[in-house]
C-alpha positions as CSV (number, residue, x, y, z in Angstrom):
1,M,-43.9,-62.1,107.0
2,H,-40.6,-60.5,106.6
3,R,-38.5,-61.7,103.8
4,G,-36.3,-64.0,105.4
5,G,-39.5,-65.8,106.7
6,I,-40.9,-66.2,103.2
7,I,-37.6,-67.8,102.2
8,A,-37.6,-70.2,105.1
9,A,-41.2,-71.3,104.7
10,V,-40.5,-71.6,100.7
11,V,-37.8,-74.4,101.7
12,R,-39.7,-76.1,104.0
13,V,-42.5,-76.7,101.5
14,V,-39.6,-77.7,99.0
15,V,-38.1,-80.3,101.5
16,S,-41.8,-81.6,102.3
17,F,-42.5,-82.0,98.8
18,M,-38.8,-84.2,98.3
19,L,-39.5,-86.1,101.1
20,A,-42.9,-87.2,99.6
21,Q,-41.4,-88.0,96.4
22,G,-38.3,-89.9,97.8
23,A,-35.7,-87.3,96.5
24,V,-33.4,-86.2,99.7
25,A,-32.1,-90.0,99.9
26,H,-28.9,-89.3,98.1
27,A,-27.5,-86.1,97.6
28,S,-26.8,-84.6,94.0
29,A,-25.4,-81.7,91.9
30,I,-27.8,-80.0,90.2
31,T,-27.4,-77.5,87.5
32,V,-29.6,-74.6,87.1
33,L,-29.0,-72.1,84.1
34,S,-31.4,-68.8,85.0
35,T,-31.7,-65.5,83.6
36,S,-30.3,-62.6,85.7
37,G,-34.0,-61.5,86.5
38,M,-34.3,-64.1,89.3
39,R,-30.8,-63.9,90.7
40,A,-31.1,-62.2,93.8
41,V,-34.0,-64.7,94.4
42,V,-32.0,-67.8,93.4
43,E,-29.0,-66.9,95.5
44,E,-30.7,-66.3,98.5
45,L,-32.6,-69.8,98.4
46,A,-29.7,-71.9,97.5
47,P,-27.7,-72.1,100.6
48,P,-30.7,-73.0,103.2
49,F,-31.8,-75.7,100.1
50,E,-28.3,-77.0,100.3
51,R,-27.9,-77.2,104.1
52,T,-31.6,-78.7,104.1
53,T,-31.5,-81.4,101.5
54,G,-27.6,-81.9,101.0
55,H,-28.1,-81.1,97.7
56,T,-25.6,-79.2,95.8
57,L,-26.8,-76.3,93.2
58,H,-24.5,-74.9,90.4
59,L,-25.8,-71.6,89.5
60,T,-25.0,-69.9,86.1
61,F,-26.7,-66.4,85.5
62,G,-27.0,-64.5,82.4
63,T,-29.2,-62.8,79.6
64,T,-32.3,-64.7,78.4
65,S,-30.7,-64.8,75.0
66,A,-27.5,-66.0,76.1
67,V,-29.0,-68.7,78.3
68,R,-31.5,-69.9,75.8
69,S,-28.5,-70.2,73.1
70,Q,-26.3,-72.0,76.1
71,I,-29.0,-74.8,76.1
72,E,-29.6,-74.9,72.2
73,A,-25.9,-75.3,72.0
74,G,-26.0,-78.8,74.2
75,E,-24.9,-77.6,77.4
76,P,-25.8,-79.6,80.2
77,F,-28.0,-78.5,82.6
78,D,-30.9,-79.8,84.9
79,V,-32.8,-76.7,85.7
80,A,-33.9,-73.8,83.4
81,I,-35.6,-70.4,84.6
82,L,-36.2,-68.0,82.1
83,G,-39.4,-65.6,80.7
84,A,-42.7,-67.7,79.9
85,P,-42.0,-67.5,76.1
86,F,-38.2,-68.7,75.9
87,I,-39.2,-71.6,78.5
88,D,-42.2,-72.9,76.3
89,A,-40.2,-72.3,73.0
90,L,-37.7,-75.1,74.6
91,I,-40.6,-77.4,75.6
92,K,-41.6,-77.1,72.1
93,E,-37.9,-78.0,70.9
94,G,-37.8,-80.8,72.8
95,R,-35.0,-79.9,75.6
96,L,-37.4,-79.1,78.5
97,R,-40.0,-81.8,80.0
98,A,-43.4,-80.2,79.6
99,D,-44.7,-81.4,82.4
100,T,-42.3,-79.6,85.0
101,R,-43.4,-76.0,83.5
102,T,-43.7,-73.7,86.6
103,D,-44.5,-70.0,87.0
104,V,-42.3,-69.2,89.7
105,A,-42.3,-65.4,89.4
106,R,-43.4,-62.2,88.2
107,S,-41.9,-58.7,87.9
108,G,-43.2,-55.5,85.9
109,I,-40.4,-53.0,84.1
110,G,-39.2,-49.8,86.2
111,I,-36.6,-47.3,86.4
112,A,-34.0,-46.7,89.1
113,V,-31.5,-43.7,89.5
114,R,-28.3,-43.6,91.1
115,T,-28.8,-43.4,95.2
116,G,-29.6,-39.8,96.3
117,A,-30.2,-38.5,92.8
118,P,-33.5,-36.5,92.0
119,K,-36.4,-39.2,91.3
120,P,-38.3,-37.8,88.1
121,D,-41.8,-38.0,87.7
122,I,-42.9,-41.3,85.7
123,R,-46.8,-41.9,87.0
124,T,-48.3,-40.9,83.8
125,V,-47.3,-41.6,79.9
126,E,-46.8,-38.3,79.1
127,A,-44.7,-37.7,82.3
128,L,-42.5,-40.9,81.6
129,K,-41.9,-39.3,78.2
130,R,-40.7,-36.1,79.5
131,A,-38.6,-37.9,81.8
132,L,-36.8,-39.8,78.9
133,L,-36.4,-36.9,77.0
134,A,-34.9,-35.1,79.8
135,T,-32.2,-37.8,80.9
136,P,-28.6,-37.1,79.8
137,S,-28.1,-40.4,79.5
138,I,-30.0,-44.1,79.8
139,T,-29.0,-47.8,80.0
140,Y,-31.3,-51.0,79.2
141,N,-30.4,-54.2,78.1
142,K,-31.1,-54.8,74.7
143,D,-30.9,-58.7,74.8
144,A,-33.0,-58.8,78.0
145,T,-36.7,-59.6,77.8
146,S,-37.2,-56.0,79.5
147,G,-34.6,-54.5,77.1
148,I,-36.7,-55.5,73.7
149,Y,-40.1,-54.5,75.1
150,F,-38.4,-51.0,76.5
151,A,-37.3,-50.4,72.5
152,S,-40.5,-51.5,71.1
153,L,-42.1,-48.7,73.7
154,L,-39.7,-45.7,72.6
155,Q,-40.8,-46.5,69.0
156,R,-44.6,-46.3,70.1
157,L,-43.7,-43.3,72.1
158,G,-42.0,-41.9,68.9
159,I,-38.8,-40.8,70.6
160,A,-36.3,-43.7,69.7
161,D,-34.5,-41.4,67.5
162,A,-34.1,-39.0,70.3
163,M,-33.0,-41.4,72.6
164,Q,-30.2,-43.7,70.3
165,P,-27.4,-41.0,71.1
166,K,-28.0,-41.1,74.7
167,T,-28.4,-44.5,75.3
168,K,-25.4,-47.4,76.5
169,F,-26.2,-50.4,76.5
170,G,-25.0,-53.2,79.0
171,P,-25.2,-56.7,79.9
172,G,-27.0,-58.2,83.2
173,F,-28.0,-55.5,86.1
174,V,-27.8,-52.7,84.3
175,A,-28.8,-50.4,87.0
176,E,-25.0,-51.4,87.9
177,L,-23.8,-48.6,85.5
178,V,-25.9,-46.2,87.3
179,A,-24.1,-46.7,90.6
180,K,-20.9,-46.3,89.4
181,G,-22.0,-43.0,87.7
182,E,-21.8,-44.3,83.9
183,A,-25.6,-43.5,83.3
184,E,-28.2,-41.2,84.7
185,M,-31.1,-43.9,84.6
186,A,-31.5,-47.5,84.3
187,V,-34.7,-49.5,82.7
188,Q,-35.0,-53.4,83.3
189,A,-37.2,-55.6,85.4
190,M,-37.8,-54.1,88.9
191,S,-36.8,-57.5,90.6
192,D,-32.8,-56.9,88.5
193,H,-33.1,-52.9,90.2
194,L,-34.0,-54.5,94.0
195,A,-30.5,-56.7,93.6
196,V,-28.0,-53.7,93.0
197,Q,-26.5,-51.6,95.8
198,G,-26.2,-47.9,94.9
199,V,-29.3,-47.1,93.2
200,D,-32.9,-46.0,93.8
201,V,-36.0,-47.3,92.4
202,V,-37.8,-44.5,90.8
203,G,-41.3,-47.2,90.3
204,P,-42.8,-49.3,87.8
205,L,-43.5,-47.9,84.5
206,P,-46.9,-46.4,84.1
207,A,-50.2,-49.2,84.0
208,E,-50.7,-48.2,80.5
209,V,-47.5,-49.0,79.0
210,Q,-46.1,-51.9,81.7
211,H,-45.6,-55.0,80.7
212,Y,-44.8,-57.9,82.8
213,I,-42.2,-60.5,82.9
214,V,-43.2,-63.7,83.9
215,F,-40.4,-66.0,85.3
216,T,-40.8,-70.2,84.3
217,A,-38.8,-72.6,85.2
218,G,-38.4,-76.1,83.8
219,V,-36.5,-79.5,84.1
220,G,-34.2,-80.2,81.3
221,A,-35.4,-83.3,79.2
222,D,-31.7,-85.2,79.9
223,A,-31.5,-84.0,83.3
224,K,-28.9,-86.0,85.4
225,A,-31.0,-85.7,88.5
226,P,-34.8,-85.0,87.6
227,G,-36.2,-85.6,90.9
228,P,-34.5,-83.0,93.0
229,A,-34.3,-80.5,89.9
230,K,-37.9,-81.2,90.0
């Protein structure tokens, strides 16, 4: 099934569920706080969802740590979409309803370069290590789940010190820095790379050092529209 067909199918399932729950009777404004890793998917789902249900989505995207800080600071919201460990922590804090916890996606971490640039060999751990040491510059988001893991991977590979001088940290979609020519290589969740124009995805990290990010959603404990939010 093509991408548009998948989106349409998802919306039909959601609307059928909402009709069964009686959640479409009154239009609601639903505030969604989401990690940037899910931005492309959520933004594509939003228009057909709004047209079909009559509900309005207010979307805010940011790094995982930034979104969690917003929630812990008391910012009102109905739905949160973050990495699974962060959602579980918010449930323990009583900020999300445990019975609404839902894993919605999974993405591995990968590397992207500017469109048309040579793609380095990263198929093995040793090849990845050579590619990282050879690149003139690299960017990743040190506050994102992918960046936190990648920093630890550099330590494991024994090249953290060598990489430090040529590393440029960025917010949001770091592949945008590569598209602008401000860095040669970007490391982030594959879902993030696919949302950026002007870059080519080299591929995922080798299986031996791959890390999968599970994106999980939950409804806020104080959600104003818990039915539609669910």
